[in-house]
All heavy atoms as TSV, in Angstrom:
chain	resi	resn	atom	element	x	y	z
A	1	MET	N	N	28.960	-176.635	148.378
A	1	MET	CA	C	27.709	-175.938	148.142
A	1	MET	C	C	27.369	-176.055	146.660
A	1	MET	O	O	28.220	-175.911	145.807
A	1	MET	CB	C	27.846	-174.465	148.545
A	1	MET	CG	C	26.569	-173.696	148.326
A	1	MET	SD	S	26.712	-171.952	148.743
A	1	MET	CE	C	26.520	-172.036	150.491
A	2	ARG	N	N	26.108	-176.267	146.343
A	2	ARG	CA	C	25.667	-176.401	144.962
A	2	ARG	C	C	25.468	-175.037	144.329
A	2	ARG	O	O	25.069	-174.090	144.965
A	2	ARG	CB	C	24.340	-177.162	144.915
A	2	ARG	CG	C	24.456	-178.576	145.395
A	2	ARG	CD	C	23.130	-179.258	145.483
A	2	ARG	NE	N	22.181	-178.757	144.469
A	2	ARG	CZ	C	20.992	-179.259	144.287
A	2	ARG	NH1	N	20.564	-180.236	145.029
A	2	ARG	NH2	N	20.187	-178.774	143.369
A	3	ASP	N	N	25.717	-174.940	143.016
A	3	ASP	CA	C	25.538	-173.682	142.292
A	3	ASP	C	C	24.077	-173.277	142.180
A	3	ASP	O	O	23.760	-172.109	142.051
A	3	ASP	CB	C	26.129	-173.774	140.890
A	3	ASP	CG	C	27.641	-173.757	140.918
A	3	ASP	OD1	O	28.218	-173.272	141.900
A	3	ASP	OD2	O	28.231	-174.226	139.943
A	4	ASP	N	N	23.160	-174.255	142.192
A	4	ASP	CA	C	21.749	-173.936	142.019
A	4	ASP	C	C	21.011	-173.768	143.348
A	4	ASP	O	O	19.798	-173.716	143.387
A	4	ASP	CB	C	21.052	-174.988	141.156
A	4	ASP	CG	C	21.087	-176.368	141.786
A	4	ASP	OD1	O	21.853	-176.596	142.747
A	4	ASP	OD2	O	20.345	-177.239	141.307
A	5	ALA	N	N	21.755	-173.674	144.429
A	5	ALA	CA	C	21.138	-173.468	145.736
A	5	ALA	C	C	20.500	-172.085	145.797
A	5	ALA	O	O	20.963	-171.161	145.137
A	5	ALA	CB	C	22.189	-173.609	146.835
A	6	PRO	N	N	19.405	-171.928	146.579
A	6	PRO	CA	C	18.775	-170.617	146.686
A	6	PRO	C	C	19.791	-169.562	147.109
A	6	PRO	O	O	20.637	-169.790	147.950
A	6	PRO	CB	C	17.715	-170.821	147.768
A	6	PRO	CG	C	17.439	-172.286	147.756
A	6	PRO	CD	C	18.749	-172.936	147.359
A	7	GLY	N	N	19.700	-168.407	146.457
A	7	GLY	CA	C	20.614	-167.327	146.780
A	7	GLY	C	C	21.934	-167.419	146.038
A	7	GLY	O	O	22.792	-166.578	146.196
A	8	GLN	N	N	22.107	-168.448	145.223
A	8	GLN	CA	C	23.348	-168.643	144.478
A	8	GLN	C	C	23.044	-168.624	142.982
A	8	GLN	O	O	21.915	-168.754	142.556
A	8	GLN	CB	C	23.981	-169.996	144.835
A	8	GLN	CG	C	24.330	-170.130	146.291
A	8	GLN	CD	C	25.422	-169.167	146.705
A	8	GLN	OE1	O	26.392	-168.966	145.999
A	8	GLN	NE2	N	25.252	-168.560	147.855
A	9	GLY	N	N	24.079	-168.467	142.187
A	9	GLY	CA	C	23.904	-168.537	140.741
A	9	GLY	C	C	23.484	-167.206	140.162
A	9	GLY	O	O	23.938	-166.155	140.586
A	10	THR	N	N	22.589	-167.249	139.197
A	10	THR	CA	C	22.176	-166.064	138.464
A	10	THR	C	C	21.406	-165.100	139.354
A	10	THR	O	O	20.459	-165.501	140.030
A	10	THR	CB	C	21.274	-166.476	137.287
A	10	THR	OG1	O	21.945	-167.457	136.515
A	10	THR	CG2	C	20.932	-165.290	136.417
A	11	PRO	N	N	21.805	-163.825	139.351
A	11	PRO	CA	C	21.054	-162.851	140.152
A	11	PRO	C	C	19.682	-162.616	139.537
A	11	PRO	O	O	19.479	-162.868	138.347
A	11	PRO	CB	C	21.916	-161.585	140.065
A	11	PRO	CG	C	22.733	-161.763	138.838
A	11	PRO	CD	C	22.908	-163.243	138.650
A	12	PRO	N	N	18.712	-162.134	140.333
A	12	PRO	CA	C	17.388	-161.872	139.781
A	12	PRO	C	C	17.469	-160.795	138.708
A	12	PRO	O	O	18.364	-159.947	138.729
A	12	PRO	CB	C	16.568	-161.396	140.980
A	12	PRO	CG	C	17.540	-161.113	142.054
A	12	PRO	CD	C	18.814	-161.816	141.724
A	13	SER	N	N	16.547	-160.858	137.775
A	13	SER	CA	C	16.539	-159.890	136.684
A	13	SER	C	C	16.172	-158.508	137.184
A	13	SER	O	O	15.336	-158.356	138.064
A	13	SER	CB	C	15.531	-160.319	135.617
A	13	SER	OG	O	15.949	-161.507	135.002
A	14	ALA	N	N	16.828	-157.530	136.615
A	14	ALA	CA	C	16.487	-156.129	136.866
A	14	ALA	C	C	15.989	-155.574	135.544
A	14	ALA	O	O	16.775	-155.302	134.640
A	14	ALA	CB	C	17.697	-155.353	137.376
A	15	TYR	N	N	14.695	-155.472	135.413
A	15	TYR	CA	C	14.079	-155.043	134.166
A	15	TYR	C	C	14.142	-153.533	134.030
A	15	TYR	O	O	14.172	-152.811	135.017
A	15	TYR	CB	C	12.621	-155.503	134.112
A	15	TYR	CG	C	12.477	-156.994	134.180
A	15	TYR	CD1	C	12.113	-157.633	135.362
A	15	TYR	CD2	C	12.725	-157.777	133.061
A	15	TYR	CE1	C	11.990	-159.002	135.429
A	15	TYR	CE2	C	12.607	-159.157	133.118
A	15	TYR	CZ	C	12.241	-159.762	134.296
A	15	TYR	OH	O	12.125	-161.120	134.359
A	16	ARG	N	N	14.151	-153.063	132.772
A	16	ARG	CA	C	14.082	-151.640	132.478
A	16	ARG	C	C	12.965	-151.413	131.480
A	16	ARG	O	O	12.824	-152.172	130.522
A	16	ARG	CB	C	15.388	-151.136	131.845
A	16	ARG	CG	C	16.537	-151.010	132.784
A	16	ARG	CD	C	17.796	-150.554	132.063
A	16	ARG	NE	N	18.120	-151.529	131.020
A	16	ARG	CZ	C	18.421	-151.222	129.764
A	16	ARG	NH1	N	18.468	-149.982	129.374
A	16	ARG	NH2	N	18.701	-152.163	128.885
A	17	VAL	N	N	12.207	-150.356	131.715
A	17	VAL	CA	C	11.181	-149.924	130.773
A	17	VAL	C	C	11.685	-148.639	130.135
A	17	VAL	O	O	12.098	-147.715	130.838
A	17	VAL	CB	C	9.830	-149.663	131.488
A	17	VAL	CG1	C	8.788	-149.184	130.491
A	17	VAL	CG2	C	9.347	-150.910	132.207
A	18	LEU	N	N	11.670	-148.597	128.807
A	18	LEU	CA	C	12.067	-147.401	128.076
A	18	LEU	C	C	10.815	-146.759	127.491
A	18	LEU	O	O	10.099	-147.403	126.721
A	18	LEU	CB	C	13.033	-147.736	126.944
A	18	LEU	CG	C	14.280	-148.547	127.305
A	18	LEU	CD1	C	15.140	-148.764	126.073
A	18	LEU	CD2	C	15.074	-147.879	128.396
A	19	LEU	N	N	10.533	-145.524	127.867
A	19	LEU	CA	C	9.412	-144.771	127.316
A	19	LEU	C	C	9.932	-144.031	126.089
A	19	LEU	O	O	10.925	-143.307	126.175
A	19	LEU	CB	C	8.872	-143.781	128.350
A	19	LEU	CG	C	7.717	-142.899	127.906
A	19	LEU	CD1	C	6.474	-143.738	127.622
A	19	LEU	CD2	C	7.410	-141.854	128.963
A	20	LEU	N	N	9.291	-144.239	124.931
A	20	LEU	CA	C	9.786	-143.729	123.666
A	20	LEU	C	C	8.933	-142.581	123.138
A	20	LEU	O	O	7.726	-142.548	123.346
A	20	LEU	CB	C	9.793	-144.860	122.628
A	20	LEU	CG	C	10.504	-146.152	123.061
A	20	LEU	CD1	C	10.301	-147.230	122.019
A	20	LEU	CD2	C	11.970	-145.903	123.320
A	21	ASN	N	N	9.585	-141.672	122.396
A	21	ASN	CA	C	8.830	-140.607	121.739
A	21	ASN	C	C	8.338	-141.124	120.385
A	21	ASN	O	O	8.573	-142.288	120.031
A	21	ASN	CB	C	9.652	-139.320	121.618
A	21	ASN	CG	C	10.837	-139.435	120.687
A	21	ASN	OD1	O	10.986	-140.393	119.925
A	21	ASN	ND2	N	11.720	-138.450	120.739
A	22	ASN	N	N	7.693	-140.262	119.603
A	22	ASN	CA	C	7.129	-140.693	118.319
A	22	ASN	C	C	8.195	-141.138	117.326
A	22	ASN	O	O	7.899	-141.899	116.412
A	22	ASN	CB	C	6.292	-139.565	117.715
A	22	ASN	CG	C	5.047	-139.300	118.525
A	22	ASN	OD1	O	4.595	-140.140	119.281
A	22	ASN	ND2	N	4.494	-138.110	118.390
A	23	ALA	N	N	9.420	-140.659	117.478
A	23	ALA	CA	C	10.521	-141.049	116.598
A	23	ALA	C	C	11.236	-142.311	117.093
A	23	ALA	O	O	12.190	-142.761	116.474
A	23	ALA	CB	C	11.520	-139.898	116.486
A	24	GLY	N	N	10.783	-142.868	118.211
A	24	GLY	CA	C	11.396	-144.074	118.756
A	24	GLY	C	C	12.607	-143.819	119.633
A	24	GLY	O	O	13.318	-144.745	119.994
A	25	ARG	N	N	12.824	-142.580	120.014
A	25	ARG	CA	C	13.951	-142.240	120.899
A	25	ARG	C	C	13.502	-142.285	122.358
A	25	ARG	O	O	12.352	-141.997	122.674
A	25	ARG	CB	C	14.498	-140.870	120.559
A	25	ARG	CG	C	15.069	-140.866	119.173
A	25	ARG	CD	C	15.660	-139.567	118.818
A	25	ARG	NE	N	15.987	-139.603	117.399
A	25	ARG	CZ	C	17.063	-139.092	116.892
A	25	ARG	NH1	N	17.938	-138.483	117.668
A	25	ARG	NH2	N	17.291	-139.171	115.608
A	26	VAL	N	N	14.430	-142.611	123.226
A	26	VAL	CA	C	14.117	-142.779	124.648
A	26	VAL	C	C	13.886	-141.415	125.303
A	26	VAL	O	O	14.736	-140.533	125.249
A	26	VAL	CB	C	15.266	-143.525	125.372
A	26	VAL	CG1	C	14.967	-143.639	126.855
A	26	VAL	CG2	C	15.472	-144.894	124.752
A	27	LEU	N	N	12.705	-141.276	125.904
A	27	LEU	CA	C	12.381	-140.082	126.675
A	27	LEU	C	C	12.781	-140.250	128.130
A	27	LEU	O	O	13.264	-139.328	128.769
A	27	LEU	CB	C	10.876	-139.805	126.623
A	27	LEU	CG	C	10.299	-139.358	125.289
A	27	LEU	CD1	C	8.779	-139.308	125.385
A	27	LEU	CD2	C	10.860	-138.002	124.916
A	28	ARG	N	N	12.542	-141.462	128.641
A	28	ARG	CA	C	12.812	-141.711	130.056
A	28	ARG	C	C	12.876	-143.215	130.278
A	28	ARG	O	O	12.384	-143.990	129.470
A	28	ARG	CB	C	11.692	-141.001	130.806
A	28	ARG	CG	C	11.067	-141.510	131.972
A	28	ARG	CD	C	10.056	-140.531	132.597
A	28	ARG	NE	N	9.081	-139.991	131.665
A	28	ARG	CZ	C	7.790	-139.960	131.886
A	28	ARG	NH1	N	7.294	-140.423	132.993
A	28	ARG	NH2	N	6.968	-139.454	131.003
A	29	THR	N	N	13.515	-143.606	131.362
A	29	THR	CA	C	13.605	-145.021	131.722
A	29	THR	C	C	13.095	-145.226	133.137
A	29	THR	O	O	13.094	-144.308	133.947
A	29	THR	CB	C	15.056	-145.540	131.643
A	29	THR	OG1	O	15.839	-144.857	132.606
A	29	THR	CG2	C	15.639	-145.350	130.263
A	30	LYS	N	N	12.676	-146.440	133.389
A	30	LYS	CA	C	12.236	-146.820	134.729
A	30	LYS	C	C	12.782	-148.212	135.004
A	30	LYS	O	O	12.654	-149.102	134.176
A	30	LYS	CB	C	10.716	-146.815	134.804
A	30	LYS	CG	C	10.189	-147.183	136.169
A	30	LYS	CD	C	8.726	-146.842	136.290
A	30	LYS	CE	C	8.160	-147.172	137.642
A	30	LYS	NZ	N	8.635	-146.322	138.697
A	31	SER	N	N	13.414	-148.382	136.153
A	31	SER	CA	C	13.926	-149.684	136.569
A	31	SER	C	C	12.859	-150.424	137.369
A	31	SER	O	O	12.153	-149.820	138.173
A	31	SER	CB	C	15.171	-149.518	137.434
A	31	SER	OG	O	16.201	-148.943	136.677
A	32	LEU	N	N	12.778	-151.715	137.130
A	32	LEU	CA	C	11.839	-152.574	137.849
A	32	LEU	C	C	12.631	-153.728	138.442
A	32	LEU	O	O	13.310	-154.445	137.721
A	32	LEU	CB	C	10.779	-153.138	136.898
A	32	LEU	CG	C	9.978	-152.142	136.073
A	32	LEU	CD1	C	9.077	-152.889	135.096
A	32	LEU	CD2	C	9.165	-151.237	136.966
A	33	ALA	N	N	12.544	-153.895	139.736
A	33	ALA	CA	C	13.259	-154.992	140.394
A	33	ALA	C	C	12.278	-155.794	141.240
A	33	ALA	O	O	11.226	-155.297	141.629
A	33	ALA	CB	C	14.376	-154.440	141.268
A	34	GLY	N	N	12.660	-157.019	141.498
A	34	GLY	CA	C	11.859	-157.856	142.391
A	34	GLY	C	C	10.541	-158.289	141.801
A	34	GLY	O	O	9.561	-158.446	142.517
A	35	CYS	N	N	10.497	-158.475	140.478
A	35	CYS	CA	C	9.254	-158.938	139.877
A	35	CYS	C	C	9.566	-159.978	138.804
A	35	CYS	O	O	10.697	-160.086	138.337
A	35	CYS	CB	C	8.454	-157.772	139.298
A	35	CYS	SG	S	9.298	-156.788	138.079
A	36	THR	N	N	8.560	-160.712	138.433
A	36	THR	CA	C	8.708	-161.694	137.365
A	36	THR	C	C	8.616	-160.992	136.022
A	36	THR	O	O	8.231	-159.825	135.942
A	36	THR	CB	C	7.601	-162.760	137.439
A	36	THR	OG1	O	6.337	-162.116	137.186
A	36	THR	CG2	C	7.571	-163.463	138.793
A	37	GLU	N	N	8.937	-161.701	134.970
A	37	GLU	CA	C	8.838	-161.120	133.629
A	37	GLU	C	C	7.401	-160.716	133.318
A	37	GLU	O	O	7.152	-159.653	132.743
A	37	GLU	CB	C	9.357	-162.112	132.590
A	37	GLU	CG	C	9.476	-161.519	131.214
A	37	GLU	CD	C	10.188	-162.433	130.244
A	37	GLU	OE1	O	11.340	-162.814	130.514
A	37	GLU	OE2	O	9.577	-162.747	129.212
A	38	ALA	N	N	6.438	-161.541	133.707
A	38	ALA	CA	C	5.022	-161.219	133.466
A	38	ALA	C	C	4.610	-159.960	134.227
A	38	ALA	O	O	3.903	-159.100	133.685
A	38	ALA	CB	C	4.141	-162.397	133.865
A	39	GLU	N	N	5.061	-159.837	135.465
A	39	GLU	CA	C	4.756	-158.629	136.248
A	39	GLU	C	C	5.426	-157.404	135.638
A	39	GLU	O	O	4.815	-156.335	135.567
A	39	GLU	CB	C	5.219	-158.805	137.697
A	39	GLU	CG	C	4.413	-159.814	138.473
A	39	GLU	CD	C	5.053	-160.186	139.803
A	39	GLU	OE1	O	6.291	-160.068	139.954
A	39	GLU	OE2	O	4.298	-160.603	140.701
A	40	ALA	N	N	6.652	-157.554	135.167
A	40	ALA	CA	C	7.359	-156.447	134.545
A	40	ALA	C	C	6.637	-155.999	133.277
A	40	ALA	O	O	6.528	-154.796	133.001
A	40	ALA	CB	C	8.796	-156.849	134.227
A	41	LEU	N	N	6.092	-156.939	132.522
A	41	LEU	CA	C	5.352	-156.606	131.312
A	41	LEU	C	C	4.078	-155.826	131.646
A	41	LEU	O	O	3.747	-154.842	130.982
A	41	LEU	CB	C	5.030	-157.887	130.546
A	41	LEU	CG	C	4.531	-157.747	129.132
A	41	LEU	CD1	C	5.438	-156.879	128.284
A	41	LEU	CD2	C	4.376	-159.115	128.510
A	42	GLU	N	N	3.393	-156.228	132.689
A	42	GLU	CA	C	2.189	-155.489	133.116
A	42	GLU	C	C	2.546	-154.083	133.583
A	42	GLU	O	O	1.842	-153.121	133.281
A	42	GLU	CB	C	1.456	-156.248	134.227
A	42	GLU	CG	C	0.699	-157.461	133.730
A	42	GLU	CD	C	-0.292	-157.121	132.625
A	42	GLU	OE1	O	-1.086	-156.172	132.771
A	42	GLU	OE2	O	-0.260	-157.809	131.586
A	43	ARG	N	N	3.640	-153.959	134.310
A	43	ARG	CA	C	4.079	-152.631	134.760
A	43	ARG	C	C	4.473	-151.760	133.575
A	43	ARG	O	O	4.219	-150.561	133.557
A	43	ARG	CB	C	5.248	-152.762	135.729
A	43	ARG	CG	C	4.838	-153.318	137.069
A	43	ARG	CD	C	6.064	-153.592	137.886
A	43	ARG	NE	N	5.826	-153.371	139.281
A	43	ARG	CZ	C	6.760	-153.499	140.206
A	43	ARG	NH1	N	7.997	-153.820	139.873
A	43	ARG	NH2	N	6.474	-153.299	141.459
A	44	ALA	N	N	5.093	-152.358	132.565
A	44	ALA	CA	C	5.460	-151.618	131.362
A	44	ALA	C	C	4.211	-151.085	130.672
A	44	ALA	O	O	4.185	-149.941	130.218
A	44	ALA	CB	C	6.264	-152.504	130.418
A	45	ARG	N	N	3.163	-151.905	130.597
A	45	ARG	CA	C	1.899	-151.453	129.993
A	45	ARG	C	C	1.338	-150.250	130.749
A	45	ARG	O	O	0.841	-149.313	130.144
A	45	ARG	CB	C	0.877	-152.582	129.995
A	45	ARG	CG	C	1.075	-153.586	128.907
A	45	ARG	CD	C	-0.084	-154.570	128.803
A	45	ARG	NE	N	0.201	-155.542	127.782
A	45	ARG	CZ	C	0.707	-156.744	128.012
A	45	ARG	NH1	N	0.960	-157.137	129.241
A	45	ARG	NH2	N	0.959	-157.564	127.010
A	46	ALA	N	N	1.421	-150.274	132.056
A	46	ALA	CA	C	0.904	-149.174	132.877
A	46	ALA	C	C	1.739	-147.907	132.694
A	46	ALA	O	O	1.241	-146.805	132.901
A	46	ALA	CB	C	0.892	-149.587	134.349
A	47	PHE	N	N	2.976	-148.058	132.291
A	47	PHE	CA	C	3.899	-146.937	132.123
A	47	PHE	C	C	3.719	-146.239	130.769
A	47	PHE	O	O	4.251	-145.166	130.545
A	47	PHE	CB	C	5.329	-147.476	132.272
A	47	PHE	CG	C	6.409	-146.444	132.419
A	47	PHE	CD1	C	6.381	-145.516	133.449
A	47	PHE	CD2	C	7.472	-146.420	131.540
A	47	PHE	CE1	C	7.393	-144.578	133.595
A	47	PHE	CE2	C	8.491	-145.481	131.669
A	47	PHE	CZ	C	8.445	-144.562	132.693
A	48	MET	N	N	2.941	-146.832	129.862
A	48	MET	CA	C	2.831	-146.336	128.491
A	48	MET	C	C	2.321	-144.902	128.389
A	48	MET	O	O	2.930	-144.102	127.697
A	48	MET	CB	C	1.941	-147.254	127.659
A	48	MET	CG	C	2.589	-148.572	127.351
A	48	MET	SD	S	1.548	-149.685	126.399
A	48	MET	CE	C	1.638	-148.945	124.772
A	49	ASP	N	N	1.236	-144.562	128.993
A	49	ASP	CA	C	0.683	-143.204	128.960
A	49	ASP	C	C	0.589	-142.668	127.524
A	49	ASP	O	O	0.998	-141.550	127.238
A	49	ASP	CB	C	1.518	-142.275	129.843
A	49	ASP	CG	C	0.806	-140.953	130.131
A	49	ASP	OD1	O	-0.439	-140.933	130.101
A	49	ASP	OD2	O	1.501	-139.956	130.375
A	50	GLY	N	N	0.069	-143.500	126.613
A	50	GLY	CA	C	-0.121	-143.075	125.233
A	50	GLY	C	C	1.123	-143.135	124.366
A	50	GLY	O	O	1.099	-142.681	123.228
A	51	ARG	N	N	2.219	-143.646	124.893
A	51	ARG	CA	C	3.476	-143.745	124.136
A	51	ARG	C	C	3.919	-145.204	124.062
A	51	ARG	O	O	3.529	-146.018	124.882
A	51	ARG	CB	C	4.570	-142.928	124.802
A	51	ARG	CG	C	4.252	-141.453	124.860
A	51	ARG	CD	C	5.491	-140.681	125.197
A	51	ARG	NE	N	5.221	-139.268	125.275
A	51	ARG	CZ	C	5.345	-138.427	124.256
A	51	ARG	NH1	N	5.713	-138.866	123.078
A	51	ARG	NH2	N	5.095	-137.148	124.407
A	52	SER	N	N	4.754	-145.485	123.087
A	52	SER	CA	C	5.326	-146.827	122.969
A	52	SER	C	C	6.375	-147.019	124.060
A	52	SER	O	O	7.026	-146.065	124.493
A	52	SER	CB	C	5.983	-147.007	121.599
A	52	SER	OG	O	5.023	-146.911	120.582
A	53	VAL	N	N	6.529	-148.259	124.497
A	53	VAL	CA	C	7.548	-148.593	125.482
A	53	VAL	C	C	8.236	-149.885	125.063
A	53	VAL	O	O	7.692	-150.680	124.296
A	53	VAL	CB	C	6.984	-148.760	126.924
A	53	VAL	CG1	C	6.355	-147.486	127.428
A	53	VAL	CG2	C	6.009	-149.903	127.011
A	54	GLU	N	N	9.451	-150.073	125.575
A	54	GLU	CA	C	10.165	-151.329	125.422
A	54	GLU	C	C	10.516	-151.854	126.799
A	54	GLU	O	O	10.884	-151.081	127.681
A	54	GLU	CB	C	11.452	-151.130	124.623
A	54	GLU	CG	C	11.218	-150.769	123.182
A	54	GLU	CD	C	12.496	-150.551	122.411
A	54	GLU	OE1	O	13.586	-150.438	123.018
A	54	GLU	OE2	O	12.398	-150.490	121.176
A	55	LEU	N	N	10.410	-153.158	126.965
A	55	LEU	CA	C	10.806	-153.816	128.209
A	55	LEU	C	C	12.081	-154.597	127.933
A	55	LEU	O	O	12.133	-155.405	126.993
A	55	LEU	CB	C	9.703	-154.753	128.712
A	55	LEU	CG	C	10.026	-155.533	129.978
A	55	LEU	CD1	C	10.254	-154.596	131.165
A	55	LEU	CD2	C	8.924	-156.532	130.287
A	56	TRP	N	N	13.112	-154.330	128.734
A	56	TRP	CA	C	14.419	-154.960	128.580
A	56	TRP	C	C	14.817	-155.702	129.846
A	56	TRP	O	O	14.499	-155.271	130.947
A	56	TRP	CB	C	15.480	-153.886	128.301
A	56	TRP	CG	C	15.370	-153.279	126.937
A	56	TRP	CD1	C	14.531	-152.280	126.552
A	56	TRP	CD2	C	16.121	-153.637	125.790
A	56	TRP	NE1	N	14.709	-151.995	125.226
A	56	TRP	CE2	C	15.693	-152.815	124.738
A	56	TRP	CE3	C	17.116	-154.578	125.549
A	56	TRP	CZ2	C	16.224	-152.908	123.460
A	56	TRP	CZ3	C	17.654	-154.658	124.275
A	56	TRP	CH2	C	17.200	-153.834	123.251
A	57	ASP	N	N	15.526	-156.801	129.653
A	57	ASP	CA	C	16.176	-157.536	130.736
A	57	ASP	C	C	17.659	-157.541	130.392
A	57	ASP	O	O	18.112	-158.343	129.575
A	57	ASP	CB	C	15.628	-158.952	130.831
A	57	ASP	CG	C	16.297	-159.778	131.914
A	57	ASP	OD1	O	17.085	-159.220	132.711
A	57	ASP	OD2	O	16.041	-160.989	131.981
A	58	GLY	N	N	18.390	-156.576	130.941
A	58	GLY	CA	C	19.789	-156.405	130.560
A	58	GLY	C	C	19.862	-156.007	129.097
A	58	GLY	O	O	19.211	-155.053	128.675
A	59	GLY	N	N	20.583	-156.771	128.273
A	59	GLY	CA	C	20.698	-156.496	126.854
A	59	GLY	C	C	19.673	-157.216	126.004
A	59	GLY	O	O	19.748	-157.186	124.779
A	60	ARG	N	N	18.701	-157.870	126.631
A	60	ARG	CA	C	17.695	-158.655	125.909
A	60	ARG	C	C	16.378	-157.894	125.861
A	60	ARG	O	O	15.778	-157.596	126.892
A	60	ARG	CB	C	17.488	-159.998	126.610
A	60	ARG	CG	C	16.436	-160.889	125.953
A	60	ARG	CD	C	16.338	-162.238	126.656
A	60	ARG	NE	N	15.770	-162.132	127.973
A	60	ARG	CZ	C	14.499	-162.410	128.278
A	60	ARG	NH1	N	13.661	-162.791	127.347
A	60	ARG	NH2	N	14.074	-162.310	129.520
A	61	LEU	N	N	15.925	-157.577	124.650
A	61	LEU	CA	C	14.620	-156.955	124.473
A	61	LEU	C	C	13.558	-158.019	124.700
A	61	LEU	O	O	13.547	-159.048	124.019
A	61	LEU	CB	C	14.481	-156.368	123.067
A	61	LEU	CG	C	13.106	-155.810	122.712
A	61	LEU	CD1	C	12.730	-154.627	123.602
A	61	LEU	CD2	C	13.058	-155.415	121.243
A	62	ILE	N	N	12.686	-157.789	125.660
A	62	ILE	CA	C	11.617	-158.736	125.933
A	62	ILE	C	C	10.436	-158.453	125.011
A	62	ILE	O	O	9.934	-159.345	124.342
A	62	ILE	CB	C	11.184	-158.674	127.408
A	62	ILE	CG1	C	12.342	-159.139	128.291
A	62	ILE	CG2	C	9.939	-159.507	127.646
A	62	ILE	CD1	C	12.119	-158.952	129.751
A	63	GLN	N	N	10.002	-157.196	124.981
A	63	GLN	CA	C	8.874	-156.858	124.127
A	63	GLN	C	C	8.791	-155.350	123.932
A	63	GLN	O	O	9.106	-154.581	124.834
A	63	GLN	CB	C	7.563	-157.359	124.729
A	63	GLN	CG	C	6.397	-157.247	123.782
A	63	GLN	CD	C	5.180	-158.016	124.279
A	63	GLN	OE1	O	5.233	-158.699	125.304
A	63	GLN	NE2	N	4.098	-157.910	123.562
A	64	ARG	N	N	8.374	-154.958	122.733
A	64	ARG	CA	C	8.066	-153.560	122.452
A	64	ARG	C	C	6.552	-153.450	122.388
A	64	ARG	O	O	5.899	-154.215	121.662
A	64	ARG	CB	C	8.690	-153.118	121.133
A	64	ARG	CG	C	8.394	-151.668	120.806
A	64	ARG	CD	C	8.992	-151.284	119.471
A	64	ARG	NE	N	8.536	-149.961	119.096
A	64	ARG	CZ	C	9.317	-148.896	118.982
A	64	ARG	NH1	N	10.612	-149.008	119.211
A	64	ARG	NH2	N	8.831	-147.749	118.639
A	65	LEU	N	N	5.996	-152.533	123.154
A	65	LEU	CA	C	4.553	-152.311	123.190
A	65	LEU	C	C	4.270	-151.017	122.443
A	65	LEU	O	O	4.723	-149.945	122.864
A	65	LEU	CB	C	4.068	-152.230	124.632
A	65	LEU	CG	C	4.378	-153.437	125.504
A	65	LEU	CD1	C	4.115	-153.127	126.965
A	65	LEU	CD2	C	3.560	-154.631	125.051
A	66	GLU	N	N	3.570	-151.107	121.342
A	66	GLU	CA	C	3.279	-149.957	120.512
A	66	GLU	C	C	2.095	-149.173	121.058
A	66	GLU	O	O	1.085	-149.765	121.455
A	66	GLU	CB	C	2.990	-150.375	119.077
A	66	GLU	CG	C	4.154	-151.031	118.372
A	66	GLU	CD	C	5.287	-150.068	118.055
A	66	GLU	OE1	O	5.056	-148.844	117.996
A	66	GLU	OE2	O	6.408	-150.568	117.870
A	67	ALA	N	N	2.215	-147.850	121.038
A	67	ALA	CA	C	1.119	-146.986	121.440
A	67	ALA	C	C	0.011	-147.080	120.387
A	67	ALA	O	O	0.295	-147.269	119.211
A	67	ALA	CB	C	1.595	-145.539	121.554
A	68	PRO	N	N	-1.231	-146.964	120.823
A	68	PRO	CA	C	-2.310	-146.964	119.834
A	68	PRO	C	C	-2.180	-145.735	118.933
A	68	PRO	O	O	-1.850	-144.652	119.412
A	68	PRO	CB	C	-3.578	-146.920	120.675
A	68	PRO	CG	C	-3.155	-146.496	122.026
A	68	PRO	CD	C	-1.706	-146.804	122.175
A	69	HIS	N	N	-2.377	-145.921	117.654
A	69	HIS	CA	C	-2.269	-144.823	116.706
A	69	HIS	C	C	-3.652	-144.260	116.419
A	69	HIS	O	O	-4.585	-145.002	116.123
A	69	HIS	CB	C	-1.603	-145.283	115.409
A	69	HIS	CG	C	-0.203	-145.729	115.628
A	69	HIS	ND1	N	0.830	-144.853	115.830
A	69	HIS	CD2	C	0.348	-146.972	115.702
A	69	HIS	CE1	C	1.958	-145.528	116.000
A	69	HIS	NE2	N	1.686	-146.809	115.936
A	70	GLU	N	N	-3.766	-142.957	116.512
A	70	GLU	CA	C	-5.020	-142.263	116.200
A	70	GLU	C	C	-5.124	-142.108	114.693
A	70	GLU	O	O	-4.144	-141.770	114.041
A	70	GLU	CB	C	-5.053	-140.889	116.872
A	70	GLU	CG	C	-5.062	-140.962	118.373
A	70	GLU	CD	C	-6.338	-141.569	118.933
A	70	GLU	OE1	O	-7.415	-141.297	118.377
A	70	GLU	OE2	O	-6.249	-142.348	119.895
A	71	PRO	N	N	-6.290	-142.342	114.129
A	71	PRO	CA	C	-6.447	-142.116	112.683
A	71	PRO	C	C	-6.295	-140.633	112.361
A	71	PRO	O	O	-6.720	-139.773	113.125
A	71	PRO	CB	C	-7.868	-142.610	112.378
A	71	PRO	CG	C	-8.536	-142.763	113.697
A	71	PRO	CD	C	-7.482	-142.818	114.760
A	72	ILE	N	N	-5.643	-140.343	111.264
A	72	ILE	CA	C	-5.452	-138.954	110.841
A	72	ILE	C	C	-6.700	-138.514	110.102
A	72	ILE	O	O	-7.139	-139.143	109.137
A	72	ILE	CB	C	-4.207	-138.827	109.940
A	72	ILE	CG1	C	-2.980	-139.262	110.721
A	72	ILE	CG2	C	-4.067	-137.420	109.397
A	72	ILE	CD1	C	-1.716	-139.323	109.908
A	73	ALA	N	N	-7.293	-137.396	110.559
A	73	ALA	CA	C	-8.552	-136.921	109.954
A	73	ALA	C	C	-8.294	-135.994	108.795
A	73	ALA	O	O	-7.312	-135.373	108.658
A	73	ALA	CB	C	-9.374	-136.199	111.011
């Protein structure tokens, strides 16, 4: 059997979204499975709710999405 046969080799990625507070500390996490990296990134954007988030694939940071900053009046 070949290593690159369907169902063999590297398991599919299990992405994690980290919702961060203003100090950059993790408030909550959400696991995302069964999606591509592009889909996981879109889901991470939807999870923002005015806060910064990070999208991870295991120990690899894919992208940090910064929350929009309101100008201080």
